[in-house]
PDB file of N, CA, C and O in Angstrom:
ATOM      1  N   UNK A   1       0.840  -1.206   0.000  1.00  0.00           N
ATOM      2  CA  UNK A   1       0.000   0.000   0.000  1.00  0.00           C
ATOM      3  C   UNK A   1       0.875   1.255   0.000  1.00  0.00           C
ATOM      4  O   UNK A   1       2.039   1.219   0.397  1.00  0.00           O
ATOM      5  N   UNK A   2       0.289   2.359  -0.452  1.00  0.00           N
ATOM      6  CA  UNK A   2       1.051   3.605  -0.508  1.00  0.00           C
ATOM      7  C   UNK A   2       1.377   4.109   0.888  1.00  0.00           C
ATOM      8  O   UNK A   2       2.329   4.868   1.070  1.00  0.00           O
ATOM      9  N   UNK A   3       0.577   3.685   1.890  1.00  0.00           N
ATOM     10  CA  UNK A   3       0.855   4.133   3.261  1.00  0.00           C
ATOM     11  C   UNK A   3       2.199   3.581   3.720  1.00  0.00           C
ATOM     12  O   UNK A   3       2.973   4.284   4.369  1.00  0.00           O
ATOM     13  N   UNK A   4       2.474   2.328   3.386  1.00  0.00           N
ATOM     14  CA  UNK A   4       3.747   1.727   3.781  1.00  0.00           C
ATOM     15  C   UNK A   4       4.909   2.487   3.151  1.00  0.00           C
ATOM     16  O   UNK A   4       5.905   2.768   3.818  1.00  0.00           O
ATOM     17  N   UNK A   5       4.783   2.819   1.870  1.00  0.00           N
ATOM     18  CA  UNK A   5       5.851   3.553   1.186  1.00  0.00           C
ATOM     19  C   UNK A   5       6.037   4.926   1.826  1.00  0.00           C
ATOM     20  O   UNK A   5       7.162   5.403   1.971  1.00  0.00           O
ATOM     21  N   UNK A   6       4.929   5.558   2.208  1.00  0.00           N
ATOM     22  CA  UNK A   6       5.016   6.886   2.834  1.00  0.00           C
ATOM     23  C   UNK A   6       5.740   6.797   4.170  1.00  0.00           C
ATOM     24  O   UNK A   6       6.593   7.629   4.480  1.00  0.00           O
ATOM     25  N   UNK A   7       5.394   5.779   4.959  1.00  0.00           N
ATOM     26  CA  UNK A   7       6.027   5.624   6.275  1.00  0.00           C
ATOM     27  C   UNK A   7       7.521   5.377   6.109  1.00  0.00           C
ATOM     28  O   UNK A   7       8.331   5.949   6.838  1.00  0.00           O
ATOM     29  N   UNK A   8       7.890   4.522   5.148  1.00  0.00           N
ATOM     30  CA  UNK A   8       9.313   4.239   4.921  1.00  0.00           C
ATOM     31  C   UNK A   8      10.033   5.508   4.477  1.00  0.00           C
ATOM     32  O   UNK A   8      11.134   5.797   4.945  1.00  0.00           O
ATOM     33  N   UNK A   9       9.411   6.263   3.574  1.00  0.00           N
ATOM     34  CA  UNK A   9      10.032   7.498   3.095  1.00  0.00           C
ATOM     35  C   UNK A   9      10.173   8.514   4.215  1.00  0.00           C
ATOM     36  O   UNK A   9      11.196   9.190   4.322  1.00  0.00           O
ATOM     37  N   UNK A  10       9.142   8.622   5.053  1.00  0.00           N
ATOM     38  CA  UNK A  10       9.194   9.579   6.158  1.00  0.00           C
ATOM     39  C   UNK A  10      10.287   9.177   7.142  1.00  0.00           C
ATOM     40  O   UNK A  10      11.013  10.033   7.648  1.00  0.00           O
ATOM     41  N   UNK A  11      10.407   7.889   7.414  1.00  0.00           N
ATOM     42  CA  UNK A  11      11.434   7.422   8.342  1.00  0.00           C
ATOM     43  C   UNK A  11      12.821   7.737   7.792  1.00  0.00           C
ATOM     44  O   UNK A  11      13.705   8.167   8.533  1.00  0.00           O
ATOM     45  N   UNK A  12      13.009   7.523   6.486  1.00  0.00           N
ATOM     46  CA  UNK A  12      14.304   7.812   5.868  1.00  0.00           C
ATOM     47  C   UNK A  12      14.599   9.307   5.937  1.00  0.00           C
ATOM     48  O   UNK A  12      15.736   9.707   6.188  1.00  0.00           O
ATOM     49  N   UNK A  13      13.583  10.128   5.716  1.00  0.00           N
ATOM     50  CA  UNK A  13      13.787  11.583   5.756  1.00  0.00           C
ATOM     51  C   UNK A  13      14.165  12.021   7.168  1.00  0.00           C
ATOM     52  O   UNK A  13      15.058  12.850   7.346  1.00  0.00           O
ATOM     53  N   UNK A  14      13.489  11.466   8.167  1.00  0.00           N
ATOM     54  CA  UNK A  14      13.803  11.816   9.558  1.00  0.00           C
ATOM     55  C   UNK A  14      15.229  11.399   9.889  1.00  0.00           C
ATOM     56  O   UNK A  14      15.962  12.146  10.537  1.00  0.00           O
ATOM     57  N   UNK A  15      15.625  10.206   9.445  1.00  0.00           N
ATOM     58  CA  UNK A  15      16.985   9.733   9.714  1.00  0.00           C
ATOM     59  C   UNK A  15      18.005  10.665   9.068  1.00  0.00           C
ATOM     60  O   UNK A  15      19.032  10.975   9.671  1.00  0.00           O
ATOM     61  N   UNK A  16      17.724  11.120   7.827  1.00  0.00           N
ATOM     62  CA  UNK A  16      18.649  12.027   7.146  1.00  0.00           C
ATOM     63  C   UNK A  16      18.779  13.333   7.924  1.00  0.00           C
ATOM     64  O   UNK A  16      19.880  13.860   8.081  1.00  0.00           O
ATOM     65  N   UNK A  17      17.652  13.852   8.411  1.00  0.00           N
ATOM     66  CA  UNK A  17      17.690  15.112   9.161  1.00  0.00           C
ATOM     67  C   UNK A  17      18.491  14.935  10.447  1.00  0.00           C
ATOM     68  O   UNK A  17      19.277  15.806  10.819  1.00  0.00           O
ATOM     69  N   UNK A  18      18.291  13.806  11.124  1.00  0.00           N
ATOM     70  CA  UNK A  18      19.027  13.575  12.365  1.00  0.00           C
ATOM     71  C   UNK A  18      20.525  13.501  12.088  1.00  0.00           C
ATOM     72  O   UNK A  18      21.330  14.021  12.861  1.00  0.00           O
ATOM     73  N   UNK A  19      20.901  12.851  10.979  1.00  0.00           N
ATOM     74  CA  UNK A  19      22.317  12.758  10.634  1.00  0.00           C
ATOM     75  C   UNK A  19      22.875  14.147  10.345  1.00  0.00           C
ATOM     76  O   UNK A  19      23.995  14.464  10.744  1.00  0.00           O
ATOM     77  N   UNK A  20      22.094  14.975   9.652  1.00  0.00           N
ATOM     78  CA  UNK A  20      22.566  16.333   9.341  1.00  0.00           C
ATOM     79  C   UNK A  20      22.748  17.124  10.629  1.00  0.00           C
ATOM     80  O   UNK A  20      23.731  17.847  10.786  1.00  0.00           O
ATOM     81  N   UNK A  21      21.797  16.986  11.553  1.00  0.00           N
ATOM     82  CA  UNK A  21      21.890  17.715  12.819  1.00  0.00           C
ATOM     83  C   UNK A  21      23.113  17.240  13.602  1.00  0.00           C
ATOM     84  O   UNK A  21      23.846  18.051  14.167  1.00  0.00           O
ATOM     85  N   UNK A  22      23.325  15.946  13.632  1.00  0.00           N
ATOM     86  CA  UNK A  22      24.480  15.414  14.362  1.00  0.00           C
ATOM     87  C   UNK A  22      25.774  15.909  13.729  1.00  0.00           C
ATOM     88  O   UNK A  22      26.715  16.271  14.435  1.00  0.00           O
ATOM     89  N   UNK A  23      25.820  15.924  12.396  1.00  0.00           N
ATOM     90  CA  UNK A  23      27.039  16.362  11.712  1.00  0.00           C
ATOM     91  C   UNK A  23      27.307  17.837  11.933  1.00  0.00           C
ATOM     92  O   UNK A  23      28.463  18.257  11.963  1.00  0.00           O
ATOM     93  N   UNK A  24      26.241  18.644  12.092  1.00  0.00           N
ATOM     94  CA  UNK A  24      26.407  20.086  12.240  1.00  0.00           C
ATOM     95  C   UNK A  24      26.577  20.488  13.703  1.00  0.00           C
ATOM     96  O   UNK A  24      27.033  21.594  13.992  1.00  0.00           O
ATOM     97  N   UNK A  25      26.216  19.600  14.624  1.00  0.00           N
ATOM     98  CA  UNK A  25      26.305  19.943  16.043  1.00  0.00           C
ATOM     99  C   UNK A  25      27.741  19.769  16.538  1.00  0.00           C
ATOM    100  O   UNK A  25      28.382  18.772  16.206  1.00  0.00           O
ATOM    101  N   UNK A  26      28.258  20.713  17.323  1.00  0.00           N
ATOM    102  CA  UNK A  26      29.625  20.594  17.840  1.00  0.00           C
ATOM    103  C   UNK A  26      29.781  19.424  18.806  1.00  0.00           C
ATOM    104  O   UNK A  26      30.893  18.941  19.021  1.00  0.00           O
ATOM    105  N   UNK A  27      28.679  18.966  19.387  1.00  0.00           N
ATOM    106  CA  UNK A  27      28.759  17.876  20.348  1.00  0.00           C
ATOM    107  C   UNK A  27      29.005  16.524  19.694  1.00  0.00           C
ATOM    108  O   UNK A  27      29.392  15.564  20.361  1.00  0.00           O
ATOM    109  N   UNK A  28      28.776  16.454  18.382  1.00  0.00           N
ATOM    110  CA  UNK A  28      28.964  15.190  17.680  1.00  0.00           C
ATOM    111  C   UNK A  28      30.050  15.335  16.628  1.00  0.00           C
ATOM    112  O   UNK A  28      30.134  16.358  15.948  1.00  0.00           O
ATOM    113  N   UNK A  29      30.874  14.315  16.499  1.00  0.00           N
ATOM    114  CA  UNK A  29      31.880  14.346  15.437  1.00  0.00           C
ATOM    115  C   UNK A  29      31.181  14.050  14.112  1.00  0.00           C
ATOM    116  O   UNK A  29      30.346  13.148  14.049  1.00  0.00           O
ATOM    117  N   UNK A  30      31.507  14.795  13.052  1.00  0.00           N
ATOM    118  CA  UNK A  30      30.882  14.526  11.758  1.00  0.00           C
ATOM    119  C   UNK A  30      31.229  13.121  11.277  1.00  0.00           C
ATOM    120  O   UNK A  30      32.328  12.621  11.517  1.00  0.00           O
ATOM    121  N   UNK A  31      30.274  12.493  10.595  1.00  0.00           N
ATOM    122  CA  UNK A  31      30.518  11.141  10.101  1.00  0.00           C
ATOM    123  C   UNK A  31      31.577  11.174   9.008  1.00  0.00           C
ATOM    124  O   UNK A  31      31.574  12.080   8.174  1.00  0.00           O
ATOM    125  N   UNK A  32      32.485  10.195   9.001  1.00  0.00           N
ATOM    126  CA  UNK A  32      33.513  10.162   7.947  1.00  0.00           C
ATOM    127  C   UNK A  32      32.875   9.941   6.584  1.00  0.00           C
ATOM    128  O   UNK A  32      31.882   9.225   6.460  1.00  0.00           O
ATOM    129  N   UNK A  33      33.447  10.554   5.576  1.00  0.00           N
ATOM    130  CA  UNK A  33      32.912  10.404   4.216  1.00  0.00           C
ATOM    131  C   UNK A  33      33.158   8.984   3.746  1.00  0.00           C
ATOM    132  O   UNK A  33      34.255   8.447   3.900  1.00  0.00           O
ATOM    133  N   UNK A  34      32.144   8.390   3.182  1.00  0.00           N
ATOM    134  CA  UNK A  34      32.269   7.011   2.693  1.00  0.00           C
ATOM    135  C   UNK A  34      32.998   6.995   1.356  1.00  0.00           C
ATOM    136  O   UNK A  34      33.204   5.929   0.777  1.00  0.00           O
TER     137      UNK A  34
END
């Protein structure tokens, strides 16, 4: 169903935002480039 795809997409977007916040925050070391 499209709801499942939406939930997966939203979860991925939230994870990306959290990673960006962690990378930009001085309290967290930025993730090494892959």
